[in-house]
C-alpha positions in Angstrom: 43.5 32.2 40.4 42.6 30.5 42.9 40.4 32.0 46.4 39.5 30.1 49.3 36.2 30.7 50.8 37.5 30.2 54.5 35.0 27.1 53.9 34.4 24.3 52.4 31.3 25.0 49.5 28.5 23.5 50.7 27.0 22.0 47.3 29.9 21.5 45.5 27.7 19.9 42.0 24.6 20.2 40.4 21.7 17.9 41.1 18.2 17.2 39.1 16.8 18.6 36.3 18.8 22.4 35.9 19.2 25.2 33.2 23.0 23.5 32.2 24.8 26.5 29.6 27.8 24.7 29.9 29.7 21.6 30.6 33.5 21.1 32.3 35.4 18.2 31.1 38.9 17.4 33.7 42.0 16.5 32.5 42.9 14.2 35.6 39.7 12.2 35.0 39.6 12.0 30.9 42.2 11.9 28.0 42.6 14.5 25.4 41.1 12.0 22.5 37.8 11.6 25.6 37.4 14.8 25.7 37.3 15.8 22.0 34.6 12.7 21.8 32.5 14.4 24.4 32.5 17.8 23.0 31.6 17.1 19.8 29.1 15.0 21.0 27.0 17.8 23.1 28.2 20.5 20.3 25.5 22.3 18.5 26.0 25.3 16.2 26.3 28.4 18.1 28.7 26.5 20.8 32.3 27.6 21.9 34.9 25.3 23.2 38.4 26.3 25.4 41.0 24.2 26.6 42.8 24.6 29.6 46.0 23.5 30.2 47.8 25.8 32.8 46.8 25.8 36.6 45.2 24.0 38.9 42.5 23.5 37.0 43.1 21.7 33.7 40.5 20.0 31.4 38.0 21.3 28.6 34.9 23.9 28.8 32.1 24.0 26.3 29.8 26.7 26.6 26.1 26.2 25.0 25.0 29.0 22.5 21.4 28.7 24.7 20.7 26.7 28.1 19.7 23.1 27.7 17.3 21.3 30.6 19.3 18.4 31.4 19.2 15.9 34.4 23.0 16.4 36.1 23.2 13.0 37.5 23.0 11.4 33.7 25.5 13.7 31.9 28.9 12.6 31.2 30.5 15.9 32.7 30.5 18.5 34.9 27.3 20.6 34.4 27.6 24.6 34.8 24.8 26.7 35.6 24.7 30.8 34.8 24.5 32.5 38.5 23.5 36.2 37.4 26.7 38.2 36.9 28.9 35.8 38.6 29.3 33.5 35.2 29.2 29.9 35.0 29.5 27.4 38.3 29.8 24.0 39.0 27.2 23.8 41.8 25.1 25.9 43.6 26.3 28.7 46.2 24.2 30.3 49.6 24.1 34.1 49.8 27.0 33.8 51.7 29.6 32.3 49.0 28.4 34.3 46.6 29.2 37.4 48.3 32.5 36.6 49.0 33.6 36.1 45.4 34.2 38.5 42.6 32.6 38.0 39.2 34.6 35.6 36.8 33.8 33.4 33.4 33.6 30.4 35.1 34.2 29.2 38.8 34.9 25.3 39.6 35.1 23.8 42.4 37.9 21.4 43.6 38.3 20.0 47.1 36.2 22.4 49.1 37.9 25.4 47.0 36.5 27.5 44.4 38.9 28.4 41.4 38.2 31.0 39.3 38.8 30.4 35.5 38.7 33.2 32.4 38.0 32.6 28.6 41.4 34.5 27.8 43.5 31.8 30.2 42.4 28.9 27.9 43.1 28.2 23.9 40.1 28.1 21.9 39.1 24.8 20.2 37.9 24.4 16.4 36.5 21.2 17.0 36.0 20.6 13.4 40.4 19.8 13.2 38.9 16.8 16.0 37.1 14.9 13.1 39.1 12.7 11.1 38.4 12.0 7.4 41.6 10.4 6.3 40.0 7.0 6.5 36.5 8.2 4.6 36.3 7.4 1.0 35.2 10.4 -1.2 32.5 9.8 -3.8 30.3 11.9 -5.6 27.0 13.6 -4.7 24.4 11.4 -5.5 21.8 12.8 -7.5 18.2 12.6 -6.2 16.2 13.5 -9.3 17.2 9.8 -10.5 16.7 7.9 -7.2 13.5 5.7 -8.6 14.2 2.3 -8.0 15.7 0.2 -10.9 13.1 -2.0 -11.6 14.8 -5.7 -11.1 14.9 -8.5 -13.5 11.5 -9.9 -13.5 11.3 -12.6 -10.7 8.0 -13.7 -11.7 7.6 -13.3 -15.6 8.1 -17.4 -15.7 10.4 -18.8 -18.6 10.1 -20.3 -22.1 9.5 -24.4 -21.6 12.0 -24.4 -24.9 14.6 -22.8 -22.2 13.5 -25.3 -19.4 14.4 -28.1 -22.0 17.9 -27.0 -23.0 16.6 -27.0 -26.3 15.6 -31.0 -26.7 12.4 -30.0 -28.7 12.5 -29.3 -32.2 11.8 -25.9 -33.8 8.7 -25.1 -35.2 8.6 -24.8 -39.0 9.1 -21.2 -40.7 5.6 -22.1 -42.5 3.6 -22.0 -39.5 5.8 -19.2 -37.6 4.2 -16.8 -40.8 0.8 -18.3 -40.1 0.9 -17.0 -36.4 2.2 -14.2 -37.3 -0.5 -13.5 -39.6 -2.9 -14.3 -36.7 -1.6 -12.7 -34.6 0.2 -14.4 -32.4 3.9 -12.7 -32.9 3.1 -9.6 -34.6 2.1 -8.6 -37.5 3.2 -10.2 -40.9 6.0 -8.8 -43.1 5.0 -8.7 -46.9 7.5 -11.1 -48.0 6.0 -13.9 -45.7 2.7 -13.2 -45.7 0.7 -16.7 -46.8 -0.4 -16.7 -50.2 -4.2 -16.6 -50.5 -4.2 -15.4 -54.3 -3.0 -12.0 -54.6 -6.9 -10.9 -55.1 -7.5 -11.7 -51.9 -4.3 -10.4 -49.9 -4.8 -7.0 -51.9 -8.6 -7.0 -50.5 -7.7 -7.7 -47.2 -5.0 -5.5 -47.0 -6.9 -2.6 -48.4 -10.0 -3.4 -45.9 -7.8 -3.2 -43.4 -6.5 -0.5 -44.1 -9.6 1.9 -45.2 -10.8 0.5 -41.6 -7.8 1.3 -39.3 -8.6 5.1 -41.1 -12.4 5.2 -40.7 -12.4 3.6 -37.3 -8.9 4.3 -35.7 -10.4 3.1 -32.5 -10.2 -0.4 -33.6 -6.8 -0.2 -34.5 -6.5 -1.0 -30.5 -8.0 -4.2 -28.8 -11.4 -2.8 -28.0 -12.4 -2.4 -24.6 -8.0 -2.3 -23.8 -8.2 -5.6 -22.6 -5.8 -6.4 -25.5 -2.0 -5.4 -25.4 -2.0 -4.7 -21.8 0.1 -7.7 -20.8 2.5 -7.6 -23.5 3.3 -4.1 -23.4 4.4 -3.2 -20.4 3.3 -5.7 -17.4 6.8 -7.5 -17.5 8.8 -4.9 -16.7 8.6 -4.6 -13.3 9.4 -6.4 -10.1 6.9 -8.6 -10.7 4.8 -9.5 -13.4 1.3 -8.2 -13.9 -1.5 -10.6 -14.8 -2.2 -10.8 -18.4 -6.4 -9.7 -19.0 -9.0 -11.3 -21.2 -8.3 -9.7 -24.5 -11.8 -9.7 -26.4 -12.7 -10.3 -30.2 -11.0 -7.9 -32.5 -13.9 -5.8 -33.9 -12.0 -5.2 -37.3 -11.6 -8.5 -37.9 -15.4 -8.9 -37.6 -16.0 -6.6 -40.0 -12.9 -7.4 -42.8 -14.9 -11.0 -42.7 -17.8 -9.5 -43.8 -16.5 -7.6 -46.7 -14.4 -11.0 -47.7 -17.4 -12.5 -47.6 -19.1 -10.3 -49.5 -16.9 -10.0 -52.0 -16.0 -13.9 -52.5 -12.6 -13.7 -51.0 -13.8 -15.9 -48.3 -14.1 -19.1 -50.1 -10.6 -18.6 -51.1 -9.4 -18.1 -47.7 -11.4 -21.5 -47.0 -10.1 -23.7 -49.6 -6.6 -22.4 -48.3 -7.0 -23.4 -44.7 -9.1 -26.5 -45.3 -5.6 -27.9 -47.7 -3.7 -27.4 -44.3 -6.2 -28.9 -42.5 -6.2 -31.8 -44.5 -2.1 -32.1 -44.9 -2.4 -32.2 -40.9 -4.5 -34.7 -39.9 -2.9 -37.2 -42.9 1.0 -36.3 -40.9 -1.3 -37.6 -37.9 -2.8 -40.6 -39.9 1.1 -41.7 -41.1 2.4 -41.6 -37.3 4.3 -38.6 -38.5 4.3 -37.0 -35.0 7.0 -34.8 -34.5 6.4 -33.1 -38.2 2.6 -33.1 -37.3 3.0 -31.3 -33.9 5.1 -28.8 -35.9 2.3 -27.4 -37.7 -0.5 -28.7 -35.5 -3.1 -25.7 -34.1 -3.8 -25.5 -30.6 -7.5 -25.8 -29.8 -10.2 -25.5 -26.4 -9.0 -22.9 -24.2 -10.9 -21.1 -21.6 -12.9 -19.3 -24.9 -11.2 -15.9 -24.4 -7.9 -16.8 -26.7 -9.2 -16.1 -30.0 -9.2 -11.9 -31.9 -11.5 -13.4 -34.4 -11.5 -14.5 -37.9 -8.0 -15.4 -39.0 -7.4 -14.5 -42.8 -4.0 -16.8 -43.7 -3.2 -20.7 -43.3 -0.9 -21.8 -40.5 2.9 -22.2 -41.1 5.3 -24.6 -39.8 7.0 -24.4 -36.3 10.1 -23.9 -36.2 10.9 -25.7 -32.8 8.1 -27.7 -30.1 8.7 -24.6 -27.6 5.9 -23.9 -25.3 5.2 -20.0 -24.8 5.2 -19.0 -21.1 2.7 -16.4 -21.4 -1.1 -16.9 -22.5 -1.1 -16.8 -26.0 -3.6 -14.8 -27.7 -4.2 -14.6 -31.5 -6.6 -15.6 -34.6 -8.7 -18.9 -35.4 -9.2 -20.1 -38.6 -13.2 -21.3 -37.5 -13.1 -24.7 -37.8 -16.3 -26.7 -37.1 -16.9 -29.0 -34.3 -16.5 -31.8 -35.6 -13.1 -30.7 -36.9 -12.0 -29.6 -33.3 -13.1 -32.8 -31.9 -11.2 -34.9 -34.4 -8.1 -32.5 -33.8 -8.6 -33.3 -30.0 -8.4 -37.0 -30.2 -5.5 -36.7 -32.4 -3.7 -34.7 -30.1 -4.7 -36.8 -26.9 -3.4 -39.5 -28.8 -0.5 -38.1 -29.5 0.4 -37.3 -25.7 -0.7 -40.8 -24.8 2.1 -42.1 -27.4 4.8 -39.8 -26.1 4.0 -40.8 -22.6 4.7 -44.4 -23.6 7.9 -43.4 -25.1 9.2 -41.6 -22.0 9.2 -38.7 -24.1 8.0 -35.9 -21.4 9.2 -32.8 -23.0 7.2 -33.3 -25.9 4.2 -34.6 -23.7 4.2 -31.7 -22.2 4.1 -29.7 -25.4 1.2 -31.4 -26.4 -0.9 -30.5 -23.3 0.0 -27.2 -22.9 0.4 -26.0 -26.3 -2.3 -27.7 -28.7 -4.9 -29.1 -25.9 -4.4 -25.7 -23.7 -5.0 -28.3 -20.6 -2.6 -26.2 -18.7 -3.2 -27.7 -15.2 -2.8 -31.2 -16.5 0.3 -30.2 -17.9 1.3 -28.8 -14.6 0.1 -32.0 -12.7 2.2 -34.3 -15.5 5.8 -32.2 -14.7 4.7 -32.8 -10.7 4.6 -36.5 -12.0 7.6 -36.7 -13.2 9.5 -34.6 -10.6 10.0 -31.5 -12.7 9.2 -29.1 -10.3 11.1 -26.2 -10.8 9.7 -26.3 -14.9 6.2 -26.5 -13.5 6.8 -23.3 -10.9 8.2 -21.4 -13.6 5.3 -22.4 -16.3 2.7 -21.6 -13.6 4.1 -18.2 -13.5 4.4 -17.2 -17.3 0.7 -18.8 -17.6 -0.6 -16.6 -15.0 -2.3 -19.6 -12.8 -4.0 -19.0 -9.6 -1.8 -17.4 -7.0 -2.4 -20.0 -4.4 -1.1 -23.0 -7.1 2.3 -20.6 -7.8 3.1 -20.2 -4.5 3.0 -24.2 -3.7 4.8 -24.8 -7.1 7.6 -22.3 -6.1 8.1 -23.3 -2.2 8.0 -27.2 -3.5 11.0 -26.1 -6.0 12.7 -24.5 -3.0 12.3 -20.6 -4.1 10.8 -19.0 -1.6 11.9 -15.6 -2.1 9.4 -15.9 -5.5 6.6 -17.2 -3.3 6.6 -14.9 -0.8 7.0 -12.1 -3.5 3.5 -13.5 -5.3 2.0 -14.3 -2.1 2.3 -9.8 -1.2 1.4 -9.0 -5.0 -2.0 -11.3 -4.9 -2.2 -10.7 -1.3 -3.0 -14.6 -0.9 -1.0 -15.9 1.8 -4.6 -17.4 3.3 -5.7 -19.7 0.6 -1.9 -20.6 -0.1 -1.4 -22.0 3.2 -4.8 -23.6 3.5 -3.7 -25.4 0.0 -0.4 -26.5 1.6 -1.7 -28.0 5.0 -4.1 -29.6 3.1 -1.9 -31.8 1.4 1.5 -33.0 2.4 3.7 -30.5 2.8 2.7 -29.4 5.9 6.6 -28.0 6.3 6.0 -25.5 3.3 2.7 -24.2 5.4 4.8 -23.2 8.2 7.7 -21.4 6.2 4.5 -19.3 4.5 2.1 -19.0 8.2 5.4 -16.9 9.6 5.6 -14.6 6.5 2.2 -14.2 6.8 2.5 -13.4 10.1 5.4 -10.6 9.2 3.4 -8.8 6.6 0.9 -8.6 8.5 2.5 -7.3 11.5 4.5 -4.7 8.8 0.8 -3.5 7.9 -0.1 -2.5 11.6 -2.7 -5.5 12.1 -0.8 -6.8 15.2 -3.7 -9.3 16.8 -4.2 -10.9 12.9 -0.3 -11.2 12.9 -0.5 -13.6 16.1 -3.4 -15.5 14.9 -1.3 -16.6 11.7 1.9 -17.5 13.6 0.3 -19.3 16.5 -0.5 -22.7 15.0 3.5 -22.7 14.6 4.6 -25.1 17.3 7.9 -25.9 16.0 10.4 -25.9 19.1 13.2 -24.9 17.0 11.1 -21.8 15.5 10.6 -18.6 17.2 7.0 -17.7 16.2 5.6 -18.1 19.5 8.0 -15.9 21.1 7.2 -13.6 17.9 3.3 -13.9 18.2 4.0 -12.4 22.5 6.3 -9.5 20.8 3.5 -8.7 18.3 0.4 -8.9 21.2 2.5 -6.7 23.6 2.5 -4.2 20.7 -1.1 -4.3 20.0 -1.4 -4.0 24.2 0.6 -0.5 23.7 -2.0 0.7 21.1 -4.5 2.6 21.3 -7.3 1.9 24.3 -9.7 -0.2 21.9 -6.6 -2.4 20.4 -5.4 -2.9 23.7 -8.9 -4.1 25.1 -8.8 -6.5 21.9 -5.5 -7.9 22.6 -6.4 -8.3 26.8 -8.9 -10.6 25.3 -6.5 -12.6 22.9 -4.0 -13.1 25.4 -7.0 -14.7 27.5 -7.2 -17.1 24.7 -3.9 -17.9 23.9 -2.0 -17.1 27.4 -4.2 -17.4 30.4 -1.8 -18.1 33.0 0.0 -14.4 31.8 -3.6 -12.6 32.7 -3.5 -12.7 36.6 -0.6 -9.7 35.6 -3.5 -7.9 33.9 -6.0 -7.3 36.8 -5.9 -3.6 37.3 -6.5 -3.1 33.5 -9.9 -5.6 34.0 -10.7 -3.2 36.9 -10.2 -0.4 34.9 -12.4 -1.9 31.9 -14.9 -2.6 34.7 -15.7 0.4 35.6 -18.8 1.9 34.5 -17.6 5.6 34.6 -14.7 4.8 32.4 -14.8 4.9 28.4 -17.4 2.7 27.0 -15.3 2.3 23.5 -12.6 0.6 24.4 -15.2 -1.8 26.9 -17.3 -1.9 23.1 -14.5 -3.6 22.1 -13.8 -5.7 24.8 -17.6 -7.0 24.6 -17.2 -7.6 21.2 -14.4 -9.2 21.0 -15.5 -11.8 24.3 -18.9 -12.4 22.3 -16.8 -13.9 19.3 -14.5 -15.6 21.0 -14.5 -19.8 20.7 -12.2 -20.5 23.0 -13.3 -21.5 27.0 -10.8 -20.9 30.1 -10.4 -19.7 33.4 -8.9 -16.5 32.3 -11.8 -15.5 29.7 -14.5 -16.4 32.4 -13.0 -14.0 35.1 -12.9 -11.1 32.5 -16.3 -11.5 31.2 -17.7 -12.3 34.7 -16.1 -8.8 35.6 -17.2 -6.5 32.8 -20.6 -8.1 31.8 -22.3 -5.3 34.3 -20.6 -2.1 33.0 -21.0 -3.8 29.7 -24.9 -4.3 29.9 -25.0 -0.8 31.8 -23.8 0.8 28.7 -26.0 -0.9 26.4 -28.9 0.3 28.7 -27.8 4.2 28.4 -27.0 3.4 24.6 -23.3 3.8 25.0 -23.1 0.7 22.9 -24.4 -1.2 20.1 -24.2 -4.9 21.5 -26.8 -6.9 21.1 -28.5 -9.6 23.3 -27.3 -12.4 21.7 -23.6 -10.8 22.3 -24.4 -10.3 26.3 -25.9 -13.8 26.5 -22.7 -15.4 24.7 -20.3 -13.1 27.3 -22.7 -14.1 30.4 -22.3 -17.9 29.5 -18.3 -17.2 28.6 -18.6 -16.1 32.2 -19.7 -19.4 33.7 -21.1 -17.9 37.0 -24.3 -19.1 38.5 -24.1 -16.3 40.8 -24.0 -13.7 38.4 -26.4 -15.8 35.8 -29.3 -15.8 38.8 -29.0 -11.6 39.3 -29.1 -11.2 35.5 -32.6 -9.8 34.8 -34.7 -10.6 31.9 -32.8 -8.0 30.2 -34.4 -6.9 27.0 -31.7 -4.7 25.2 -33.3 -1.4 23.6 -33.8 -1.4 20.1 -30.3 0.2 17.9 -31.0 3.6 16.5 -30.6 2.5 12.3 -28.0 3.9 10.7 -28.1 6.3 8.1 -25.6 5.7 5.9 -24.1 8.5 4.1 -24.6 7.8 0.3 -28.1 6.8 0.3 -29.7 9.4 2.7 -33.1 11.3 1.4 -33.0 14.1 3.8 -29.6 15.8 3.8 -27.5 15.8 6.7 -26.7 19.4 7.9 -23.5 20.2 9.6 -22.3 23.8 10.9 -18.8 24.9 11.6 -18.1 27.6 13.6 -15.0 27.1 16.1 -12.6 29.7 15.6 -9.3 28.9 13.8 -7.2 26.5 15.4 -3.5 27.4 17.1 -2.3 24.9 14.2 -2.1 24.9 10.5 -2.0 21.2 9.0 -0.9 20.6 5.4 -3.2 17.5 5.6 -4.8 15.3 8.3 -6.4 11.7 8.4 -8.8 10.6 10.7 -7.5 7.4 12.9 -9.7 5.1 15.7 -10.5 5.8 18.8 -11.5 10.1 18.1 -7.8 10.4 17.4 -6.1 12.8 14.4 -3.0 12.6 12.3 -1.8 15.8 11.0 1.2 17.2 8.6 3.0 20.7 9.5 5.4 20.4 7.1 9.0 21.0 8.0 7.4 20.8 11.9 6.7 17.3 11.6 4.1 15.0 12.2 1.6 14.9 15.4 -1.4 12.5 16.6 -4.0 14.5 18.3 -7.0 13.3 20.4 -10.6 14.0 20.1 -10.4 17.1 22.0 -7.0 18.7 19.6 -5.1 18.2 22.0 -1.7 16.4 20.9 -0.8 12.9 21.9 2.5 12.5 20.6 5.0 14.2 18.1 7.2 12.7 15.3 10.3 14.3 14.3 10.2 14.0 10.6 8.9 16.3 8.1 5.7 15.8 6.3 3.7 17.5 3.4 1.5 14.5 2.6 0.4 11.8 4.4 -0.6 8.2 3.1 -2.5 6.1 5.6 -2.1 2.4 6.0 -5.5 0.5 6.0 -4.9 -0.5 9.8 -4.8 3.1 11.1 -2.0 1.8 12.9 1.3 2.9 10.0 1.3 5.3 7.6 4.0 7.3 5.4 4.9 10.7 5.7 5.8 12.5 2.6 8.1 15.7 1.8 8.6 17.9 -1.2 11.9 18.0 -2.3 12.3 19.7 -5.3 12.0 17.2 -8.2 11.2 14.0 -5.3 9.6 13.3 -2.2 11.4 11.9 0.7 9.4 9.1 2.4 9.3 8.0 5.8 7.1 5.3 7.6 5.8 6.1 10.7 4.6 2.7 13.2 1.9 4.8 15.2 1.7 1.9 17.5 5.5 1.4 18.6 6.0 4.7 17.8 9.2 3.9 15.0 10.2 5.7 12.3 12.0 4.4 9.5 13.1 6.5 6.3 13.0 4.7 3.2 14.4 7.3 1.0 13.6 9.5 -1.9 11.8 9.1 -5.4 10.1 11.1 -8.0 6.7 10.9 -7.8 3.8 12.1 -10.1 1.0 11.0 -8.6 0.4 8.3 -5.3 -2.5 7.3 -3.7 -3.3 8.2 -0.4 -3.8 5.1 1.5 -1.7 1.9 1.1 -2.6 -1.6 2.8 0.5 -1.3 5.3 3.3 -3.1 2.3 2.1 -2.4 -1.1 1.5 1.4 -2.3 0.5 2.4 -6.0 2.9 5.5 -7.5 2.9 6.6 -10.9 5.9 8.2 -12.5 5.5 9.7 -16.2 5.3 6.5 -17.8 5.6 3.9 -14.9 2.7 2.4 -13.1 4.4 0.7 -9.9 3.5 -1.0 -6.7 6.1 -0.2 -4.5 6.9 -2.4 -0.6 6.5 0.1 1.8 7.0 -2.2 4.4 9.6 -1.7 7.2 12.9 -1.8 6.5 13.7 -5.3 8.0 16.7 -7.2 7.5 17.6 -8.0 3.6 15.0 -6.2 3.0 15.5 -2.9 0.5 13.4 0.4 1.1 10.8 1.2 -1.5 11.4 -2.4 -3.5 9.0 -2.9 -6.7 6.4 -5.4 -6.1 4.6 -4.8 -9.2 5.0 -2.4 -12.6 4.0 -1.6 -15.6 5.5 0.2 -18.2 5.8 1.3 -21.7 2.2 2.6 -21.7 2.7 4.3 -24.9 2.1 7.8 -23.8 2.8 10.2 -20.9 0.4 9.5 -17.7 -1.3 12.9 -17.3 -3.7 12.2 -15.0 -4.3 9.4 -11.7 -7.0 8.5 -9.6 -6.7 5.8 -7.3 -9.8 4.2 -5.2 -10.2 1.7 -2.4 -10.2 -1.5 -5.1 -9.6 0.6 -8.5 -7.0 2.6 -9.8 -7.4 5.1 -13.2 -4.8 6.6 -15.4 -5.3 8.7 -18.1 -2.3 8.1 -20.9 -1.8 10.5 -23.2 0.2 9.0 -26.5 0.9 10.2 -29.8 -1.8 9.1 -31.7 -4.7 8.8 -28.7 -5.4 9.1 -25.1 -6.4 6.4 -23.2 -7.8 5.6 -19.7 -6.3 2.4 -18.5 -8.0 0.9 -15.8 -6.8 -1.9 -12.8 -8.3 -3.6 -10.3 -6.3 -4.3 -7.5 -8.8 -6.9 -5.7 -8.5 -10.0 -5.1 -5.7 -9.5 -7.6 -3.9 -6.6 -9.7 -4.9 -7.0 -13.0 -5.8 -4.3 -16.2 -9.8 -4.1 -16.6 -9.8 -2.1 -19.8 -8.0 0.6 -21.4 -11.0 2.7 -23.1 -9.8 5.3 -25.9 -11.3 9.1 -25.3 -11.5 12.1 -26.5 -10.2 14.6 -24.7 -12.9 18.0 -23.7 -12.2 21.7 -22.7 -13.5 20.5 -19.2 -11.1 17.7 -18.5 -11.9 13.9 -18.7 -13.2 12.3 -15.2 -11.8 9.1 -14.4 -14.5 6.7 -13.4 -14.0 3.5 -12.6 -17.6 2.7 -13.7 -17.4 4.6 -16.6 -20.9 6.3 -15.5 -20.8 10.1 -14.7 -19.1 12.2 -17.0 -18.9 16.0 -17.6 -19.5 17.3 -14.3 -20.1 20.9 -14.5 -21.0 23.9 -11.8 -22.6 26.9 -13.3 -23.6 30.1 -11.0 -26.7 31.6 -12.0 -27.7 35.4 -11.9 -29.7 34.7 -9.0 -27.0 33.5 -6.8 -28.3 29.9 -7.3 -26.2 26.9 -8.0 -27.1 24.2 -10.8 -24.4 21.4 -10.6 -24.8 18.6 -13.5 -23.2 15.6 -15.2 -24.1 13.0 -17.5 -25.4 9.8 -16.4 -26.1 6.8 -19.1 -26.1 9.4 -21.9 -29.0 11.4 -19.9 -27.8 14.8 -18.0 -28.4 14.7 -14.3 -28.6 17.9 -11.9 -28.7 19.3 -9.0 -29.4 22.5 -7.7 -27.6 24.0 -4.8 -27.7 27.1 -2.3 -24.6 29.3 -1.6 -24.2 29.7 1.9 -25.0 33.3 1.9 -26.5 35.6 -0.8 -24.0 37.6 -3.7 -21.8 36.5 -5.9 -19.7 32.8 -5.3 -16.8 30.7 -6.7 -17.9 26.8 -7.1 -15.3 24.1 -7.4 -16.5 20.1 -8.0 -14.2 17.1 -6.8 -15.0 14.0 -7.8 -15.3 11.0 -5.2 -16.1 7.2 -5.1 -19.5 7.6 -5.0 -20.3 11.0 -6.2 -19.4 14.6 -5.8 -17.5 17.4 -3.3 -19.2 20.9 -4.9 -17.7 23.5 -3.1 -19.5 26.8 -3.1 -17.3 29.6 -1.9 -18.6 33.2 -1.0 -17.2 36.6 0.7 -17.7 35.5 4.3 -18.4 31.6 4.6 -18.4 28.3 2.2 -20.6 25.4 1.8 -19.4 22.0 0.7 -22.1 19.6 -0.8 -21.9 16.0 -1.4 -23.7 15.0 -4.3 -24.7 11.5 -4.7 -24.0 9.8 -8.3 -27.4 9.2 -9.7 -29.7 9.1 -12.7 -32.7 11.5 -12.7 -33.9 11.8 -8.7 -31.3 9.7 -7.1 -29.1 12.4 -7.9 -29.5 14.7 -5.1 -27.5 16.9 -2.0 -27.1 13.9 0.7 -24.9 16.5 3.3 -24.4 19.7 3.1 -21.4 21.6 5.7 -21.4 25.1 6.3 -17.8 26.1 7.1 -15.8 29.8 8.3 -14.1 30.9 5.2 -10.9 29.3 5.3 -8.4 29.9 1.9 -7.7 25.9 1.3 -10.5 22.9 2.1 -9.4 19.6 1.5 -11.1 16.0 1.3 -9.5 12.8 1.8 -11.5 9.6 1.4 -11.3 6.9 3.8 -12.8 3.5 3.9 -14.9 4.2 6.7 -15.4 7.8 6.9 -15.3 10.9 4.8 -12.6 13.8 6.1 -13.1 17.5 5.4 -10.1 19.9 6.8 -9.2 23.2 5.9 -6.0 25.0 6.7 -6.6 26.6 9.8 -7.0 23.5 12.4 -10.5 22.8 11.5 -11.7 19.5 10.8 -14.7 17.3 10.1 -15.2 13.2 9.8 -18.5 11.8 8.3 -19.0 8.0 8.5 -19.7 6.1 5.6 -22.5 3.9 7.2 -23.8 5.5 10.2 -23.4 9.4 9.3 -21.7 9.6 12.3 -20.5 12.8 12.9 -16.8 13.7 15.0 -14.9 17.3 14.7 -11.9 18.7 16.2 -10.1 21.8 16.7 -6.2 21.8 16.7 -4.9 23.1 20.0 
């Protein structure tokens, strides 16, 4: 019905931010399809909708389940508010207007007249019918437990030279193949293919080897674990792992001694000597191709022999070159024999080179003389860049050399993958710029900048691409965007960005006058000003913009230094004064003498334990994981409630609406990964803490994972595979969680893992033996060792130095606690005192340089940091008394150690300074 108010309604619509209870979509301005689209846009569970087709008011109405605070001018519909018992109203009413109205469900204002509507007059809408599904294809649901990215074909494994040369090299002889298998180059020789050195010698060798392997099962693998790692699985992933060195096998030395004692060594030596004589005769006759099919490799880097051989060589079937580093046994030829072979091989190379037989000549250099770099240079000389690149990949040449060859061959994708794998951008760019490949250097610079920006290292990314002055490139424009991103970061990052802007874009500094004045205010935060002073002192440029900043902020920097609010040295203050180039300022500056800086006390070197007592009550938030950020900030995960950044006072600065049960912090502190457990998989999201972006990277089943990453490469482990994932932003053309590097076929299940700054250790339990695989991640990711271990009831301690083992915590009858471990075969013990008398539970957690021992009493708990060392050097360096909490966790970061509980309390201890900062989340 329609009711006239006798006068026009004074306020026909709502304005500003209001508590909106519903929306009206008029039919006279919107079609039915448009109304349906907007209803769907605003709909949420609990909402109801009606369509009115009769009377003066025609349109659709949506009623919210609960009121929403909305800006009325920005809504693409007429907002409705609830006024007491008068229902939903399209505009505010005066007291007199409300007195003249009868209660109604909805009241609209049209032409100054109030129109009353009842929900019963409209047709209830089912908005699900408005969704058209006809053009959508139906697919089977995706099983998340199979979400691990399939490892790509190995792009960086290299190729065999025979493939590259299209079979133009003749195959090696079968006799030589049998010999190589006997040496261990191509696997174990079968019984039918064993070289004949006399039945007695063979029987003795087989029986002795079998007895040695039964008596010493650890000798069945390469001592120290260096052997089979490169061949057993490092080629399975997206990027090949670098092959480690392989030491001599101990069983070969033992068997050689037994052969010498039994007289079998003489038979073996005679047979091998006859083979070498035939080889030299072939070279003397000039039968080069046949000689090369029998020739043995010499020289190398000294790490390519597994020990004494007990067979004779066999004829090659072809002259193919191995695309990997060959490792095998040696026949023990003397220096004079080796020199004779070397001269013969060099003469053969020169002859083949004169004849234009490039393939055969390369074979001699690479396979026989082991002159791999010379072989690559020889291929480049003859224009075979692609072949050289493939061989460099397979031979594990230095990363900068591989990158250069790949770029010269036009393979930019794999060049970037190698640079990411080995973090070799800087070395490769320097090599390319020093040569005649400036264009390729600029290409790699741009990729370098993108990689640094993905790691949250914004200012370094600007420096990386700034030399690119190509007018057709957008590098300078991209650098400007990265610089702006840094300026929106924290106060210290923003201060350093201001100095970089003054260096690179001095004409734009005039727009930052307010920022300079804020930094020059002595009452402002000293941390940002110190970051500015450090950047100014390290600046090598000189222009009016930098002089203005230096002159304006130097008095405040000097005041901070006098008050011990920064650690600038006098030389740095003098450098800032010179940069200011202000004679009046220089005349006013006294002959200052900076007060001495209190010496830092490194945490793990403390003689007296640092005592910390936490008495704060429980916080208002209960984090599942926490990390310390720069400038006193904290990052916390709250499960399904998302992730939040807190300031030093525990106040929330920003929230990220992404579920997170665990956090993986980037080394720059500007990026992080949020991991949410979903049954058998982890959901992974990437957080940009500077620009506040969220990238959903997908889901993956993970058994172990590192709690830090460099901003791109992230180390994880599944049951039988070690993987380095690309956790960078999902740029155009990039796949989320792409595989950068992987190791598979470990010979067992990974049952324990430990990720440190530059070391990764994995306990692999196989059928016959259990081993610790130790990988070093810097400067290049490579296997360090694979040590067999014996498991005990106390478990195995994954220690990168192999120094500490068997940690034990024993609580005595008197209540005192004895913590002990073994160091270099000796027991080291430290006596600890619980936080309160009485019974306590004790637990030891291994850290990079020591242990964290938790002593849990009835009312309080105590956390003790124990330094790892032998004798008296093993001691307690920090003691933290904590209110009782159900869970206390520790996170090791590059510059600090973070302890936090499940009640919102946390403390961070500086590794180099022992500085303590604490927080209680509000």
